[in-house]
C-alpha positions in Angstrom: 151.8 60.4 108.8 154.3 59.0 106.3 156.8 56.2 106.7 160.1 56.3 108.5 162.7 55.7 105.7 166.5 55.2 106.1 168.7 55.6 103.0 171.9 53.5 103.6 175.1 54.2 101.7 178.8 53.1 102.3 180.1 56.5 101.3 180.4 59.7 103.3 177.5 61.4 101.5 179.3 64.4 100.1 178.3 66.5 97.1 181.2 65.5 94.9 180.9 61.7 95.5 179.3 59.3 93.1 175.7 58.3 93.9 175.2 61.5 96.0 173.0 63.2 93.5 170.8 60.1 93.0 170.4 59.4 96.7 169.8 63.1 97.5 167.1 63.3 94.8 165.3 60.3 96.1 165.5 61.4 99.7 164.0 64.8 98.9 161.2 63.2 96.7 160.2 61.0 99.7 160.3 64.0 102.0 157.9 65.8 99.7 155.6 62.8 99.8 155.4 63.2 103.6 157.9 60.6 104.7 160.5 60.9 107.5 163.8 60.3 105.8 167.3 59.9 107.2 170.6 59.1 105.4 172.9 56.7 107.2 176.4 57.0 105.7 179.9 55.8 106.3 182.5 58.5 107.1 185.5 57.1 105.3 187.6 60.2 105.8 186.9 60.3 109.5 186.5 64.0 109.6 182.9 64.9 108.8 180.1 65.7 111.2 178.5 62.6 112.8 175.1 64.4 112.5 174.1 67.2 110.2 171.3 68.3 107.9 172.2 68.5 104.2 169.8 70.4 102.0 167.0 69.6 104.4 167.8 65.9 104.7 169.1 64.6 108.1 172.4 62.7 107.8 174.0 60.5 110.3 177.5 59.2 109.7 179.3 56.2 111.2 183.1 56.9 111.3 185.0 54.0 109.7 188.2 54.9 108.0 188.8 53.4 104.6 189.7 54.5 101.1 187.5 54.8 98.1 187.9 52.4 95.2 190.7 50.6 97.2 189.6 47.1 96.1 187.9 44.4 98.1 190.9 43.3 100.2 191.5 46.7 101.7 187.8 47.4 102.1 186.7 44.1 103.7 187.7 44.9 107.2 186.3 48.4 107.3 183.1 47.2 105.7 182.5 44.6 108.4 183.1 47.2 111.0 180.5 49.5 109.3 178.1 46.5 109.2 178.5 46.0 113.0 178.1 49.7 113.9 175.2 50.2 111.5 173.4 47.2 112.9 173.7 48.7 116.4 172.4 52.1 115.1 169.4 50.4 113.4 168.6 48.6 116.7 168.1 52.0 118.3 166.0 53.6 115.5 162.6 52.6 114.2 162.3 52.3 110.4 159.6 51.1 108.0 161.8 51.0 104.9 165.5 50.7 104.4 166.8 51.7 101.0 170.2 50.0 100.3 172.2 52.0 97.7 174.2 49.4 95.8 175.4 45.9 96.4 178.0 46.5 99.1 175.4 47.3 101.7 172.7 44.8 100.7 173.9 42.0 103.1 173.8 44.6 105.9 170.3 45.6 104.8 169.0 42.1 105.0 170.6 41.7 108.4 168.8 44.8 109.7 165.5 43.6 108.2 165.8 40.3 110.1 166.3 42.3 113.4 163.8 45.1 112.8 161.2 43.7 110.4 161.5 46.7 108.1 161.1 46.4 104.3 164.3 46.6 102.1 164.6 48.2 98.7 167.8 47.4 96.8 168.7 50.5 94.7 171.0 48.8 92.2 172.8 51.7 90.5 175.3 49.6 88.5 174.3 47.2 85.8 177.4 45.1 86.6 178.9 45.6 90.0 182.7 45.8 90.3 183.1 45.0 86.6 186.1 47.4 86.7 188.2 45.0 88.8 191.4 43.9 87.1 193.8 41.0 87.3 193.0 38.1 89.5 190.0 39.9 91.0 188.2 39.4 87.7 187.9 35.7 88.5 185.5 36.7 91.3 183.1 38.5 89.0 180.9 35.5 88.3 180.4 35.1 92.1 179.5 38.8 92.3 176.9 38.4 89.6 175.3 35.5 91.4 175.4 37.5 94.7 173.8 40.5 92.9 170.9 38.4 91.7 170.5 36.6 95.1 170.3 40.0 96.8 167.8 41.3 94.3 165.6 38.2 94.9 165.9 38.6 98.7 164.9 42.3 98.6 161.3 43.4 99.0 161.7 45.6 95.9 164.5 46.6 93.5 165.0 50.0 91.8 167.3 50.4 88.8 168.4 53.0 86.4 167.5 51.5 83.0 165.6 48.9 81.0 168.7 46.6 80.7 168.7 46.1 84.4 164.9 45.4 84.4 165.4 42.6 81.9 168.4 41.3 83.9 166.5 41.0 87.1 163.1 39.9 85.8 164.7 37.1 83.8 166.3 35.9 87.0 162.9 35.8 88.8 162.9 39.1 90.6 159.2 40.2 91.0 159.3 43.9 91.9 161.7 46.0 89.7 161.1 49.6 88.9 163.1 52.2 87.0 164.1 55.2 88.9 165.9 57.3 86.4 169.3 58.9 87.1 167.9 62.3 86.2 169.0 65.8 87.0 167.2 67.6 89.9 165.4 70.9 89.3 168.1 73.0 91.1 170.8 71.6 88.8 169.1 72.3 85.4 168.1 75.4 83.4 164.8 76.5 81.9 166.3 77.9 78.7 169.4 78.0 76.6 171.4 81.2 76.9 171.6 82.6 73.3 174.7 84.7 74.2 176.8 81.5 74.3 176.6 81.1 70.6 178.0 84.6 70.0 181.3 83.7 71.7 184.3 83.2 69.5 185.7 80.4 71.6 184.1 76.9 71.8 184.6 75.3 75.1 184.4 71.5 75.5 183.9 70.0 78.9 183.9 66.9 81.0 182.8 66.9 84.7 182.8 64.1 87.2 185.3 61.9 89.0 188.4 61.0 87.1 190.1 57.6 87.6 191.9 55.0 85.5 189.6 53.5 83.0 187.0 56.3 82.9 187.9 57.1 79.3 189.3 60.6 79.6 192.4 60.0 77.4 190.7 59.8 74.0 189.0 63.1 74.7 192.2 64.8 75.6 194.1 63.4 72.6 191.3 64.4 70.2 191.4 67.9 71.7 195.2 68.0 71.4 195.0 67.2 67.7 192.3 69.7 67.1 194.1 72.4 69.1 197.1 72.0 66.8 195.0 73.4 63.9 192.9 76.0 65.7 193.3 78.3 68.7 189.6 79.1 69.3 188.8 76.1 71.5 189.3 75.1 75.2 188.7 72.1 77.3 187.4 72.3 80.9 187.8 69.4 83.3 185.9 69.6 86.5 185.8 67.1 89.4 187.8 65.0 91.8 190.9 63.2 90.6 191.5 60.0 92.6 194.9 59.9 94.1 195.9 56.7 92.3 195.1 58.4 89.0 196.6 61.8 89.6 200.0 61.2 87.8 198.3 59.7 84.7 195.8 62.6 84.7 198.7 65.1 84.9 200.5 63.3 82.0 197.3 63.3 79.9 196.8 67.1 80.1 200.4 68.0 80.4 201.6 70.7 78.0 198.0 71.8 77.1 197.6 74.7 79.5 196.1 77.2 79.3 193.8 75.7 76.7 193.0 72.9 79.1 191.6 74.2 82.4 191.4 71.9 85.5 188.7 73.2 87.8 189.0 70.7 90.6 186.4 69.3 93.0 183.0 71.0 92.8 179.7 70.9 94.8 176.8 69.4 92.8 174.9 72.6 93.5 177.3 74.3 91.1 176.2 72.1 88.2 174.3 74.8 86.2 177.2 77.3 86.6 179.7 74.7 85.3 177.6 73.7 82.2 177.0 77.4 81.5 180.8 77.7 80.9 180.9 75.0 78.2 179.3 74.5 74.8 179.7 70.7 74.4 180.2 67.7 76.8 182.6 65.0 75.6 181.8 61.7 77.4 184.0 59.1 75.8 183.3 56.2 78.2 184.9 52.9 77.2 182.7 50.2 75.8 183.6 47.8 78.6 181.5 45.4 80.6 181.1 48.0 83.3 180.2 51.0 81.1 178.3 49.4 78.2 175.0 49.4 80.0 175.2 52.4 82.4 173.2 55.6 82.0 175.5 58.2 83.6 174.2 61.2 85.4 176.6 63.4 83.4 174.6 62.7 80.2 171.4 64.0 81.9 173.2 66.9 83.5 174.5 67.9 80.1 171.2 67.9 78.2 169.3 69.3 81.2 171.6 72.4 80.9 171.2 72.7 77.1 174.6 71.2 76.4 174.9 68.7 73.5 177.1 65.7 73.9 179.8 63.8 72.0 179.4 60.4 73.6 180.0 56.7 73.4 177.0 54.5 72.6 176.3 53.2 76.1 173.1 52.4 78.1 170.9 52.8 75.0 171.7 56.6 75.0 173.2 56.4 71.5 169.6 55.9 70.2 168.4 58.9 72.2 171.2 61.2 70.8 170.5 60.2 67.2 166.7 60.3 67.5 166.6 63.8 69.1 169.8 65.2 67.3 171.3 66.4 70.5 174.9 65.5 69.8 177.1 62.9 68.1 177.7 59.3 68.9 181.3 58.2 68.6 183.5 55.2 69.1 185.6 55.9 72.2 188.6 54.2 70.5 188.4 56.4 67.4 190.3 59.5 68.3 190.0 60.8 64.8 186.2 60.4 64.9 186.0 62.3 68.2 188.2 65.1 66.8 186.0 65.4 63.7 182.8 65.7 65.9 184.5 68.3 68.0 185.6 70.2 65.0 182.2 70.2 63.4 180.5 71.7 66.5 183.3 74.2 66.9 182.9 75.3 63.3 179.1 75.6 62.9 177.3 77.9 65.4 173.9 77.2 63.9 174.4 73.5 64.3 175.6 74.0 67.9 172.6 76.1 68.8 170.2 73.7 67.3 171.7 70.7 69.1 171.7 72.7 72.3 168.0 73.5 72.1 167.3 69.9 71.1 169.2 68.7 74.1 167.2 70.8 76.6 163.9 69.9 74.9 164.8 66.2 75.1 165.6 66.5 78.8 162.3 68.3 79.5 160.2 65.9 77.5 161.8 62.5 78.2 163.8 62.8 81.4 161.9 65.3 83.6 162.2 65.4 87.4 158.5 64.3 87.6 159.4 60.9 86.2 162.0 60.3 89.0 159.8 61.7 91.7 156.8 59.5 90.8 158.9 56.4 90.5 160.6 57.0 93.9 157.3 57.6 95.7 155.7 54.5 94.1 158.6 52.3 95.0 157.8 52.9 98.7 154.0 53.1 98.3 153.8 49.6 96.9 155.5 48.2 100.0 153.4 50.1 102.5 150.0 50.5 100.9 148.4 51.6 104.1 150.8 54.5 104.8 149.9 58.0 103.5 152.3 59.4 100.8 
C-alpha cells in the first residue's frame, strides 16, 4: 500500500485558479503510483463544497473568507484562522507526507509536521515570492527572501519549476531540490496540429490566464491595435478571470476594439485544448520584472503542447527554447513595435505559421512531456519514504 499524502493549498482549488493545474497534475501522478492523496484547501469564497471529489481526487475545504491577491495586511487574519483550523484537521487525519504549495502555507506545514511526524515537501512554485508587492511593502521583500530560504532548509525536500530555483536553493545549503516541471497534462494537450487552421483567412492571436495589474497585457493589446489599423484579417481572444481590482483597467485597454477583440471570460482548465484550437498564436508579453524574470509559466507549455507558437518575453530561460526550436518569436515586452512586427509576420506567412506550430508541438512532446513531470513527482515522495511501495 502506498503513502497517505495531503496536498495543502491556501486557495479554494478551483479549475480557473493559479496553481490548480500543477497541484492537480501532481495529485493524479501520485494516485497512479498507488498513493492515497487528499487536497486540503481554503475556501476563500465561502460557497464551495466542504468535501467533494474533483477529477478523481478527494478535496476537503476549510471555509475561511478572504480575497485573492488582497495583500498581506488583509490576508494575515484569515491566514492565521486557516492555520488553526488546518492544524485541527491534521490532528484527526493520518498522513505520511504533506506537500505545501508555496510559501504562505509552509509555516503551517512545519507546525503540522511537529505534531504528526509527517514528512514535508515545499513545492516552491515562485522563484521570488510576493515580488509583485508595491510601495512600502517592497521593504519587506528581503525578509520574505530570508523566510523562503529558511523554509526550504527546514523542509524534508523541495520541488521547484526550473533550474534557476535549483541554483538559488542549493547555493543556500538546501540538500534535496528536484525540478517538477510546470507541464501540461495529457487531457489538456493535442496529438497533432490541425492542418485546417492554416487554411483560414483570419489569424487569431490569444492570451489565456488570469488578468491583473502588472501581468503585461497592455503591450499586446496596443500592438494588436496598431496592427489592426492596417489589416482586418486578425482577431485577439482573451480568456480567463479578470480580478476585480483590474477590471476597469482591463476594460480601458480593450475598449473600442470589439468585435476584433473577444473577451471569453473564466474557463475551466479542461477546456484548454478547445481554447487553443481557436487561436493560431499565443502572445505572452510578461514584464521583465523581478517576479516574472525567472518564472516558467504554464501558459507557455499549454501553448506549445497544443501546437500554438508563441510571441513571448525572454523569461525563465524560455527565450533560448523558443530560438533553438523555432517555435515562435522572442520580444521585448516594452517594445510595442517589435511585438507588432512579430504578429504581422505570422499573420502574413501561412507557411511560417504552420512550421512554427509543428515545431511547437514537437518541442513539447520531446522536451516537456508528461512523463517527465510524473516521474519527478513520484521520485520526490519515494526518496522520503524508501520503504513505501510506489
